[in-house]
C-alpha positions in Angstrom: 0.0 0.0 0.0 1.2 3.5 -0.8 -0.2 6.7 0.6 -0.1 10.2 -1.1 -1.7 13.5 -0.2 -4.1 14.8 -2.7 -6.2 18.0 -3.1 -9.7 17.9 -4.5 -10.7 21.6 -4.1 -13.3 21.9 -6.9 -16.3 19.9 -8.2 -14.6 19.5 -11.6 -11.4 18.2 -10.0 -13.5 15.6 -8.0 -15.2 14.4 -11.2 -12.0 14.2 -13.1 -10.3 12.3 -10.2 -13.1 9.7 -10.0 -13.0 9.2 -13.8 -9.2 8.7 -13.7 -9.2 6.4 -10.7 -12.0 4.1 -11.9 -9.7 3.1 -14.8 -7.6 1.1 -12.4 -8.7 -2.3 -11.0 -7.4 -1.7 -7.5 -8.9 -0.4 -4.3 -8.4 3.2 -3.3 -9.4 4.8 0.1 -9.5 8.4 1.0 -8.7 9.2 4.7 -9.8 12.4 6.3 -9.4 12.4 10.1 -11.3 9.4 11.3 -13.3 8.9 8.1 -12.3 6.4 5.5 -14.3 6.3 2.2 -14.0 4.5 -1.1 -12.1 6.9 -3.5 -14.2 5.7 -6.4 -17.4 7.0 -4.7 -18.2 10.5 -5.8 -20.9 10.9 -3.2 -18.4 9.7 -0.5 -15.8 12.2 -1.6 -18.3 15.1 -1.3 -19.0 14.0 2.3 -15.4 14.9 3.3 -13.9 18.2 4.1 -12.3 19.1 0.8 -10.8 22.4 2.0 -7.6 20.7 3.0 -5.5 17.9 1.5 -6.7 14.3 2.0 -4.7 11.1 2.3 -5.2 8.6 -0.6 -4.3 5.0 0.2 -3.5 3.0 -3.0 -3.9 -0.7 -2.5 -2.0 -1.8 -5.6 0.6 -4.6 -5.8 2.0 -3.5 -9.2 1.9 -0.5 -11.5 2.1 1.9 -8.5 4.3 4.3 -10.4 1.9 4.4 -13.4 -1.0 5.1 -11.0 0.9 7.9 -9.3 1.8 9.4 -12.6 -1.8 9.4 -13.7 -2.8 11.1 -10.4 0.0 13.7 -10.5 -2.4 16.7 -11.1 -4.1 15.9 -7.8 -1.0 15.2 -5.6 0.3 17.8 -3.3 3.8 17.8 -1.7 
């Protein structure tokens, strides 16, 4: 599992993120405080506080670099 911080601070960014992430056949979780939701659930994402960066847990065994490259526009350092 790999964890990165992402920012989803607009509705368009959330929609694009869900479209990008559903192309992968792995599980992804978003963690905000004590809440953990499925990153492929657009309704779940909107239930989180999107004003600050969120942790994205990538449950992939291979192609992690490819996934991170695809998600580069959302990743914050």
